[in-house]
N, CA and C atoms as an extended XYZ file, in Angstrom:
444
Properties=species:S:1:pos:R:3:atomname:S:1:resname:S:1:resid:I:1 pbc="F F F"
N       -99.930      -42.965       59.536 N   MET     1
C       -99.572      -43.784       58.401 CA  MET     1
C       -98.134      -43.463       57.979 C   MET     1
N       -97.406      -44.449       57.554 N   LEU     2
C       -96.014      -44.298       57.145 CA  LEU     2
C       -95.941      -43.572       55.810 C   LEU     2
N       -95.149      -42.505       55.738 N   ASN     3
C       -95.004      -41.728       54.518 CA  ASN     3
C       -93.810      -42.262       53.733 C   ASN     3
N       -94.070      -42.857       52.582 N   LEU     4
C       -93.008      -43.451       51.776 CA  LEU     4
C       -92.433      -42.485       50.749 C   LEU     4
N       -92.962      -41.267       50.669 N   ALA     5
C       -92.512      -40.312       49.655 CA  ALA     5
C       -91.016      -40.035       49.757 C   ALA     5
N       -90.485      -39.937       50.969 N   GLU     6
C       -89.063      -39.632       51.111 CA  GLU     6
C       -88.178      -40.726       50.541 C   GLU     6
N       -88.665      -41.966       50.507 N   TYR     7
C       -87.876      -43.059       49.967 CA  TYR     7
C       -87.941      -43.097       48.440 C   TYR     7
N       -88.998      -42.566       47.863 N   ARG     8
C       -89.141      -42.553       46.415 CA  ARG     8
C       -88.196      -41.544       45.766 C   ARG     8
N       -87.755      -40.554       46.495 N   LYS     9
C       -86.896      -39.506       45.951 CA  LYS     9
C       -85.483      -39.999       45.705 C   LYS     9
N       -85.066      -41.046       46.393 N   LYS    10
C       -83.706      -41.550       46.258 CA  LYS    10
C       -83.567      -42.290       44.925 C   LYS    10
N       -82.453      -42.066       44.247 N   THR    11
C       -82.257      -42.665       42.936 CA  THR    11
C       -81.623      -44.043       42.999 C   THR    11
N       -81.036      -44.411       44.129 N   THR    12
C       -80.413      -45.721       44.216 CA  THR    12
C       -81.457      -46.775       44.548 C   THR    12
N       -81.200      -47.966       44.066 N   SER    13
C       -82.083      -49.083       44.371 CA  SER    13
C       -81.221      -50.282       44.751 C   SER    13
N       -81.846      -51.324       45.194 N   LEU    14
C       -81.108      -52.522       45.595 CA  LEU    14
C       -80.247      -53.040       44.447 C   LEU    14
N       -80.746      -52.936       43.225 N   ALA    15
C       -79.994      -53.409       42.060 CA  ALA    15
C       -78.661      -52.681       41.908 C   ALA    15
N       -78.580      -51.442       42.383 N   ASP    16
C       -77.329      -50.685       42.302 CA  ASP    16
C       -76.225      -51.297       43.167 C   ASP    16
N       -76.596      -52.048       44.183 N   TYR    17
C       -75.623      -52.627       45.108 CA  TYR    17
C       -75.296      -54.083       44.808 C   TYR    17
N       -76.059      -54.700       43.932 N   LEU    18
C       -75.849      -56.111       43.636 CA  LEU    18
C       -74.999      -56.275       42.377 C   LEU    18
N       -74.144      -57.299       42.338 N   PRO    19
C       -73.251      -57.469       41.194 CA  PRO    19
C       -73.884      -58.197       40.009 C   PRO    19
N       -75.119      -58.661       40.127 N   TRP    20
C       -75.713      -59.506       39.103 CA  TRP    20
C       -76.390      -58.694       38.015 C   TRP    20
N       -76.254      -59.163       36.773 N   ALA    21
C       -76.932      -58.508       35.650 CA  ALA    21
C       -78.219      -59.248       35.311 C   ALA    21
N       -78.112      -60.565       35.111 N   CYS    22
C       -79.323      -61.338       34.787 CA  CYS    22
C       -79.059      -62.827       34.959 C   CYS    22
N       -80.145      -63.582       34.991 N   LEU    23
C       -80.105      -65.035       35.073 CA  LEU    23
C       -80.104      -65.558       33.640 C   LEU    23
N       -79.087      -66.307       33.251 N   VAL    24
C       -78.982      -66.772       31.868 CA  VAL    24
C       -79.342      -68.244       31.717 C   VAL    24
N       -79.508      -68.935       32.801 N   GLY    25
C       -79.888      -70.343       32.783 CA  GLY    25
C       -80.108      -70.802       34.201 C   GLY    25
N       -80.631      -72.007       34.390 N   PRO    26
C       -80.859      -72.498       35.754 CA  PRO    26
C       -79.564      -72.511       36.568 C   PRO    26
N       -79.472      -71.632       37.541 N   GLY    27
C       -78.305      -71.569       38.411 CA  GLY    27
C       -77.113      -70.852       37.806 C   GLY    27
N       -77.245      -70.221       36.637 N   ILE    28
C       -76.138      -69.511       35.997 CA  ILE    28
C       -76.493      -68.024       35.953 C   ILE    28
N       -75.637      -67.185       36.563 N   VAL    29
C       -75.878      -65.748       36.639 CA  VAL    29
C       -74.779      -65.022       35.867 C   VAL    29
N       -75.190      -64.041       35.052 N   LEU    30
C       -74.239      -63.152       34.389 CA  LEU    30
C       -74.043      -61.953       35.297 C   LEU    30
N       -72.807      -61.705       35.720 N   ASN    31
C       -72.490      -60.566       36.571 CA  ASN    31
C       -72.322      -59.315       35.721 C   ASN    31
N       -72.430      -58.160       36.354 N   LYS    32
C       -72.297      -56.887       35.645 CA  LYS    32
C       -70.905      -56.698       35.051 C   LYS    32
N       -69.902      -57.371       35.613 N   ASP    33
C       -68.541      -57.231       35.082 CA  ASP    33
C       -68.264      -58.201       33.928 C   ASP    33
N       -69.271      -58.951       33.499 N   GLY    34
C       -69.123      -59.870       32.372 CA  GLY    34
C       -68.788      -61.292       32.769 C   GLY    34
N       -68.503      -61.538       34.032 N   SER    35
C       -68.179      -62.893       34.477 CA  SER    35
C       -69.467      -63.676       34.739 C   SER    35
N       -69.326      -64.997       34.788 N   PHE    36
C       -70.452      -65.858       35.096 CA  PHE    36
C       -70.318      -66.394       36.508 C   PHE    36
N       -71.421      -66.720       37.101 N   GLN    37
C       -71.438      -67.228       38.475 CA  GLN    37
C       -72.373      -68.419       38.530 C   GLN    37
N       -71.917      -69.499       39.112 N   ARG    38
C       -72.761      -70.685       39.312 CA  ARG    38
C       -73.373      -70.578       40.688 C   ARG    38
N       -74.673      -70.729       40.792 N   THR    39
C       -75.340      -70.600       42.081 CA  THR    39
C       -76.122      -71.861       42.400 C   THR    39
N       -76.410      -72.015       43.657 N   LEU    40
C       -77.226      -73.121       44.134 CA  LEU    40
C       -78.460      -72.551       44.795 C   LEU    40
N       -79.497      -73.313       44.846 N   ARG    41
C       -80.709      -72.870       45.527 CA  ARG    41
C       -80.470      -72.918       47.024 C   ARG    41
N       -80.870      -71.851       47.696 N   TYR    42
C       -80.705      -71.762       49.147 CA  TYR    42
C       -82.073      -71.589       49.778 C   TYR    42
N       -82.459      -72.509       50.625 N   ARG    43
C       -83.770      -72.457       51.261 CA  ARG    43
C       -83.771      -71.599       52.505 C   ARG    43
N       -82.645      -71.176       52.958 N   GLY    44
C       -82.567      -70.434       54.202 CA  GLY    44
C       -82.029      -71.330       55.303 C   GLY    44
N       -81.772      -70.729       56.464 N   PRO    45
C       -81.197      -71.524       57.548 CA  PRO    45
C       -82.192      -72.557       58.059 C   PRO    45
N       -81.689      -73.718       58.354 N   ASP    46
C       -82.481      -74.767       58.961 CA  ASP    46
C       -82.269      -74.633       60.466 C   ASP    46
N       -83.305      -74.253       61.183 N   LEU    47
C       -83.143      -73.964       62.607 CA  LEU    47
C       -82.732      -75.188       63.410 C   LEU    47
N       -82.974      -76.371       62.870 N   ASP    48
C       -82.557      -77.579       63.588 CA  ASP    48
C       -81.056      -77.806       63.498 C   ASP    48
N       -80.427      -77.301       62.426 N   SER    49
C       -79.005      -77.580       62.251 CA  SER    49
C       -78.140      -76.322       62.199 C   SER    49
N       -78.745      -75.127       62.141 N   ALA    50
C       -77.962      -73.894       62.087 CA  ALA    50
C       -77.418      -73.553       63.470 C   ALA    50
N       -76.200      -73.050       63.466 N   THR    51
C       -75.614      -72.612       64.727 CA  THR    51
C       -76.016      -71.155       64.983 C   THR    51
N       -75.858      -70.731       66.217 N   ASP    52
C       -76.133      -69.328       66.545 CA  ASP    52
C       -75.279      -68.402       65.694 C   ASP    52
N       -74.029      -68.794       65.462 N   ALA    53
C       -73.113      -67.961       64.678 CA  ALA    53
C       -73.620      -67.792       63.241 C   ALA    53
N       -74.182      -68.853       62.660 N   GLU    54
C       -74.720      -68.755       61.298 CA  GLU    54
C       -75.891      -67.786       61.241 C   GLU    54
N       -76.777      -67.878       62.209 N   LEU    55
C       -77.942      -66.992       62.228 CA  LEU    55
C       -77.531      -65.543       62.458 C   LEU    55
N       -76.554      -65.323       63.333 N   VAL    56
C       -76.053      -63.971       63.568 CA  VAL    56
C       -75.386      -63.436       62.301 C   VAL    56
N       -74.654      -64.275       61.598 N   SER    57
C       -73.985      -63.869       60.367 CA  SER    57
C       -74.992      -63.452       59.303 C   SER    57
N       -76.057      -64.211       59.139 N   ILE    58
C       -77.088      -63.885       58.149 CA  ILE    58
C       -77.751      -62.562       58.515 C   ILE    58
N       -78.053      -62.388       59.789 N   THR    59
C       -78.672      -61.141       60.246 CA  THR    59
C       -77.749      -59.960       59.987 C   THR    59
N       -76.470      -60.123       60.254 N   ALA    60
C       -75.508      -59.045       60.032 CA  ALA    60
C       -75.428      -58.679       58.550 C   ALA    60
N       -75.445      -59.663       57.676 N   ARG    61
C       -75.397      -59.381       56.239 CA  ARG    61
C       -76.624      -58.602       55.786 C   ARG    61
N       -77.792      -59.013       56.257 N   LEU    62
C       -79.013      -58.287       55.894 CA  LEU    62
C       -78.982      -56.861       56.430 C   LEU    62
N       -78.489      -56.688       57.640 N   ASN    63
C       -78.409      -55.341       58.210 CA  ASN    63
C       -77.417      -54.465       57.447 C   ASN    63
N       -76.345      -55.049       56.944 N   ASN    64
C       -75.392      -54.280       56.142 CA  ASN    64
C       -76.039      -53.784       54.854 C   ASN    64
N       -76.892      -54.594       54.254 N   ILE    65
C       -77.627      -54.158       53.059 CA  ILE    65
C       -78.568      -53.021       53.426 C   ILE    65
N       -79.280      -53.171       54.539 N   LEU    66
C       -80.215      -52.126       54.958 CA  LEU    66
C       -79.498      -50.816       55.262 C   LEU    66
N       -78.296      -50.889       55.841 N   LYS    67
C       -77.530      -49.677       56.158 CA  LYS    67
C       -77.236      -48.863       54.913 C   LYS    67
N       -77.025      -49.534       53.792 N   ARG    68
C       -76.744      -48.828       52.541 CA  ARG    68
C       -77.930      -47.972       52.104 C   ARG    68
N       -79.112      -48.317       52.582 N   PHE    69
C       -80.311      -47.546       52.271 CA  PHE    69
C       -80.664      -46.583       53.399 C   PHE    69
N       -79.779      -46.448       54.382 N   GLY    70
C       -80.009      -45.517       55.472 CA  GLY    70
C       -80.882      -46.067       56.583 C   GLY    70
N       -81.103      -47.373       56.610 N   VAL    71
C       -81.927      -47.984       57.651 CA  VAL    71
C       -81.020      -48.441       58.781 C   VAL    71
N       -81.291      -47.979       59.978 N   GLU    72
C       -80.506      -48.335       61.152 CA  GLU    72
C       -81.316      -49.312       62.001 C   GLU    72
N       -80.696      -50.371       62.460 N   THR    73
C       -81.396      -51.352       63.290 CA  THR    73
C       -80.727      -51.463       64.649 C   THR    73
N       -81.545      -51.728       65.656 N   THR    74
C       -81.074      -51.955       67.019 CA  THR    74
C       -81.770      -53.201       67.534 C   THR    74
N       -81.022      -54.107       68.142 N   PHE    75
C       -81.604      -55.336       68.667 CA  PHE    75
C       -81.765      -55.234       70.177 C   PHE    75
N       -82.924      -55.670       70.664 N   VAL    76
C       -83.196      -55.686       72.100 CA  VAL    76
C       -83.860      -57.006       72.450 C   VAL    76
N       -83.886      -57.307       73.725 N   SER    77
C       -84.569      -58.509       74.195 CA  SER    77
C       -86.064      -58.361       73.946 C   SER    77
N       -86.675      -59.390       73.416 N   ALA    78
C       -88.110      -59.342       73.104 CA  ALA    78
C       -88.970      -59.176       74.348 C   ALA    78
N       -88.465      -59.597       75.486 N   THR    79
C       -89.275      -59.594       76.701 CA  THR    79
C       -88.962      -58.441       77.652 C   THR    79
N       -88.039      -57.571       77.290 N   ASP    80
C       -87.619      -56.486       78.173 CA  ASP    80
C       -88.157      -55.151       77.661 C   ASP    80
N       -89.330      -54.741       78.137 N   ALA    81
C       -89.970      -53.504       77.667 CA  ALA    81
C       -89.095      -52.282       77.953 C   ALA    81
N       -88.377      -52.292       79.042 N   GLU    82
C       -87.508      -51.158       79.375 CA  GLU    82
C       -86.358      -51.043       78.368 C   GLU    82
N       -85.837      -52.172       77.916 N   ALA    83
C       -84.772      -52.149       76.904 CA  ALA    83
C       -85.287      -51.540       75.603 C   ALA    83
N       -86.545      -51.788       75.263 N   TRP    84
C       -87.143      -51.172       74.076 CA  TRP    84
C       -87.181      -49.656       74.248 C   TRP    84
N       -87.568      -49.190       75.437 N   ARG    85
C       -87.631      -47.742       75.691 CA  ARG    85
C       -86.252      -47.105       75.556 C   ARG    85
N       -85.241      -47.764       76.132 N   ARG    86
C       -83.874      -47.223       76.081 CA  ARG    86
C       -83.329      -47.197       74.655 C   ARG    86
N       -83.774      -48.120       73.813 N   ALA    87
C       -83.239      -48.229       72.453 CA  ALA    87
C       -83.821      -47.192       71.497 C   ALA    87
N       -84.913      -46.546       71.879 N   ILE    88
C       -85.549      -45.565       70.987 CA  ILE    88
C       -84.679      -44.323       70.869 C   ILE    88
N       -84.477      -43.896       69.631 N   LYS    89
C       -83.677      -42.711       69.313 CA  LYS    89
C       -84.584      -41.704       68.616 C   LYS    89
N       -84.130      -40.484       68.443 N   PRO    90
C       -84.968      -39.492       67.752 CA  PRO    90
C       -85.379      -39.913       66.337 C   PRO    90
N       -84.554      -40.735       65.667 N   ASN    91
C       -84.876      -41.160       64.303 CA  ASN    91
C       -85.621      -42.498       64.231 C   ASN    91
N       -86.040      -43.049       65.362 N   THR    92
C       -86.758      -44.324       65.372 CA  THR    92
C       -88.147      -44.123       64.783 C   THR    92
N       -88.452      -44.925       63.770 N   ARG    93
C       -89.749      -44.813       63.107 CA  ARG    93
C       -90.614      -46.041       63.294 C   ARG    93
N       -89.986      -47.188       63.624 N   MET    94
C       -90.764      -48.409       63.729 CA  MET    94
C       -90.146      -49.351       64.751 C   MET    94
N       -91.014      -50.003       65.519 N   LEU    95
C       -90.617      -51.103       66.392 CA  LEU    95
C       -91.194      -52.358       65.753 C   LEU    95
N       -90.357      -53.363       65.558 N   PHE    96
C       -90.804      -54.609       64.932 CA  PHE    96
C       -90.521      -55.747       65.885 C   PHE    96
N       -91.520      -56.585       66.109 N   LEU    97
C       -91.291      -57.738       66.965 CA  LEU    97
C       -92.079      -58.932       66.469 C   LEU    97
N       -91.596      -60.090       66.829 N   GLU    98
C       -92.283      -61.346       66.559 CA  GLU    98
C       -92.619      -61.944       67.917 C   GLU    98
N       -93.892      -62.178       68.146 N   THR    99
C       -94.306      -62.763       69.413 CA  THR    99
C       -95.460      -63.714       69.198 C   THR    99
N       -95.376      -64.906       69.685 N   PRO   100
C       -94.200      -65.553       70.273 CA  PRO   100
C       -93.059      -65.637       69.260 C   PRO   100
N       -91.852      -65.488       69.767 N   SER   101
C       -90.685      -65.484       68.878 CA  SER   101
C       -90.374      -66.895       68.400 C   SER   101
N       -89.660      -66.956       67.290 N   ASN   102
C       -89.265      -68.239       66.714 CA  ASN   102
C       -87.738      -68.299       66.758 C   ASN   102
N       -87.114      -69.278       67.297 N   PRO   103
C       -87.622      -70.542       67.791 CA  PRO   103
C       -87.807      -70.589       69.310 C   PRO   103
N       -87.533      -69.497       70.023 N   LEU   104
C       -87.544      -69.554       71.492 CA  LEU   104
C       -88.926      -69.405       72.114 C   LEU   104
N       -89.912      -68.998       71.349 N   THR   105
C       -91.279      -68.753       71.810 CA  THR   105
C       -91.342      -67.790       72.992 C   THR   105
N       -90.532      -66.728       72.921 N   GLU   106
C       -90.594      -65.682       73.942 CA  GLU   106
C       -91.844      -64.836       73.690 C   GLU   106
N       -92.495      -64.428       74.763 N   ILE   107
C       -93.717      -63.633       74.666 CA  ILE   107
C       -93.399      -62.179       75.009 C   ILE   107
N       -93.775      -61.266       74.113 N   SER   108
C       -93.584      -59.830       74.336 CA  SER   108
C       -94.883      -59.221       74.830 C   SER   108
N       -94.761      -58.163       75.605 N   ASP   109
C       -95.926      -57.424       76.098 CA  ASP   109
C       -96.321      -56.423       75.010 C   ASP   109
N       -97.218      -56.841       74.124 N   VAL   110
C       -97.593      -56.025       72.973 CA  VAL   110
C       -98.220      -54.711       73.420 C   VAL   110
N       -99.085      -54.743       74.418 N   ALA   111
C       -99.747      -53.519       74.887 CA  ALA   111
C       -98.730      -52.515       75.420 C   ALA   111
N       -97.745      -52.978       76.171 N   GLU   112
C       -96.720      -52.084       76.715 CA  GLU   112
C       -95.840      -51.515       75.597 C   GLU   112
N       -95.484      -52.364       74.632 N   LEU   113
C       -94.666      -51.891       73.519 CA  LEU   113
C       -95.456      -50.946       72.616 C   LEU   113
N       -96.757      -51.159       72.501 N   ALA   114
C       -97.603      -50.229       71.738 CA  ALA   114
C       -97.608      -48.862       72.406 C   ALA   114
N       -97.692      -48.852       73.731 N   LYS   115
C       -97.651      -47.588       74.477 CA  LYS   115
C       -96.319      -46.877       74.224 C   LYS   115
N       -95.217      -47.618       74.287 N   THR   116
C       -93.891      -47.063       74.031 CA  THR   116
C       -93.809      -46.498       72.613 C   THR   116
N       -94.328      -47.241       71.643 N   ALA   117
C       -94.300      -46.786       70.252 CA  ALA   117
C       -95.104      -45.503       70.092 C   ALA   117
N       -96.311      -45.468       70.652 N   HIS   118
C       -97.164      -44.285       70.545 CA  HIS   118
C       -96.489      -43.064       71.176 C   HIS   118
N       -95.866      -43.255       72.338 N   GLU   119
C       -95.207      -42.139       73.030 CA  GLU   119
C       -94.035      -41.574       72.225 C   GLU   119
N       -93.367      -42.425       71.457 N   SER   120
C       -92.201      -41.980       70.692 CA  SER   120
C       -92.542      -41.587       69.259 C   SER   120
N       -93.795      -41.775       68.868 N   GLY   121
C       -94.199      -41.440       67.505 CA  GLY   121
C       -93.796      -42.483       66.479 C   GLY   121
N       -93.483      -43.684       66.929 N   ALA   122
C       -93.084      -44.762       66.022 CA  ALA   122
C       -94.258      -45.716       65.791 C   ALA   122
N       -94.138      -46.521       64.757 N   LEU   123
C       -95.121      -47.558       64.483 CA  LEU   123
C       -94.706      -48.838       65.204 C   LEU   123
N       -95.688      -49.623       65.630 N   LEU   124
C       -95.410      -50.951       66.174 CA  LEU   124
C       -95.960      -51.969       65.187 C   LEU   124
N       -95.052      -52.789       64.652 N   VAL   125
C       -95.421      -53.845       63.713 CA  VAL   125
C       -95.144      -55.184       64.389 C   VAL   125
N       -96.149      -56.052       64.395 N   VAL   126
C       -96.040      -57.335       65.096 CA  VAL   126
C       -96.155      -58.482       64.104 C   VAL   126
N       -95.149      -59.353       64.093 N   ASP   127
C       -95.221      -60.596       63.335 CA  ASP   127
C       -95.941      -61.588       64.237 C   ASP   127
N       -97.113      -61.981       63.815 N   ASN   128
C       -98.029      -62.759       64.650 CA  ASN   128
C       -98.287      -64.140       64.060 C   ASN   128
N       -97.319      -64.695       63.325 N   CYS   129
C       -97.601      -65.912       62.561 CA  CYS   129
C       -97.846      -67.144       63.432 C   CYS   129
N       -97.243      -67.219       64.601 N   PHE   130
C       -97.472      -68.396       65.443 CA  PHE   130
C       -98.869      -68.421       66.040 C   PHE   130
N       -99.310      -67.282       66.532 N   CYS   131
C      -100.611      -67.253       67.198 CA  CYS   131
C      -101.771      -67.028       66.241 C   CYS   131
N      -101.559      -66.290       65.192 N   THR   132
C      -102.607      -65.815       64.296 CA  THR   132
C      -103.584      -64.956       65.089 C   THR   132
N      -104.412      -64.170       64.418 N   PRO   133
C      -105.367      -63.307       65.134 CA  PRO   133
C      -106.432      -64.077       65.922 C   PRO   133
N      -106.500      -65.374       65.738 N   ILE   134
C      -107.453      -66.160       66.526 CA  ILE   134
C      -107.030      -66.191       67.990 C   ILE   134
N      -105.730      -66.322       68.249 N   LEU   135
C      -105.239      -66.438       69.621 CA  LEU   135
C      -104.653      -65.141       70.172 C   LEU   135
N      -104.163      -64.279       69.301 N   GLN   136
C      -103.556      -63.017       69.747 CA  GLN   136
C      -103.938      -61.937       68.742 C   GLN   136
N      -104.455      -60.832       69.230 N   ARG   137
C      -104.935      -59.761       68.360 CA  ARG   137
C      -104.116      -58.493       68.605 C   ARG   137
N      -102.965      -58.368       67.927 N   PRO   138
C      -102.067      -57.227       68.160 CA  PRO   138
C      -102.728      -55.870       67.932 C   PRO   138
N      -103.615      -55.767       66.960 N   LEU   139
C      -104.253      -54.475       66.692 CA  LEU   139
C      -105.119      -54.049       67.875 C   LEU   139
N      -105.771      -55.013       68.518 N   ASP   140
C      -106.574      -54.708       69.707 CA  ASP   140
C      -105.699      -54.291       70.885 C   ASP   140
N      -104.426      -54.687       70.854 N   LEU   141
C      -103.486      -54.351       71.928 CA  LEU   141
C      -102.726      -53.063       71.630 C   LEU   141
N      -103.007      -52.416       70.493 N   GLY   142
C      -102.402      -51.126       70.201 CA  GLY   142
C      -101.390      -51.121       69.066 C   GLY   142
N      -101.098      -52.268       68.480 N   ALA   143
C      -100.150      -52.310       67.364 CA  ALA   143
C      -100.751      -51.603       66.157 C   ALA   143
N       -99.884      -51.066       65.309 N   HIS   144
C      -100.329      -50.384       64.103 CA  HIS   144
C      -100.549      -51.356       62.954 C   HIS   144
N       -99.760      -52.429       62.904 N   GLN   145
C       -99.823      -53.384       61.805 CA  GLN   145
C       -99.403      -54.741       62.322 C   GLN   145
N       -99.942      -55.790       61.692 N   HIS   146
C       -99.507      -57.140       62.052 CA  HIS   146
C       -99.467      -57.996       60.812 C   HIS   146
N       -98.698      -59.060       60.881 N   SER   147
C       -98.660      -60.035       59.787 CA  SER   147
C       -99.090      -61.373       60.353 C   SER   147
N       -99.665      -62.164       59.504 N   GLU   148
C      -100.178      -63.479       59.953 CA  GLU   148
C       -99.367      -64.586       59.363 C   GLU   148
């Protein structure tokens, strides 16, 4: 089981890194420096119209936020089990994959990746929203956790 106690000891939180103080009206944000900011609702990238560069940019921004909390990420091909093995470092705690992947529908070998995770002492978390447990059962294949 994942021990979250080490993360509770840290005094910084996401709010420490964000410039916003509060929402003062629909789409109006009061910043911590006293300025106001007009915002628009963002639904996220539309995969039909987003370019690869836009998706990479969004991923990079999220990873930069995670780095501030000491979270390191490594990207590997979803279908290359050997690349997953090579990417594991002494501080690797979790392998996360989506299979079938969205939007390419790449299929990962969950059983092989579960073996890799177990050997390295990491957790394997599988995003299983396309198949659901009716068609694919990651826990039966050795994953520690799955989402539907």
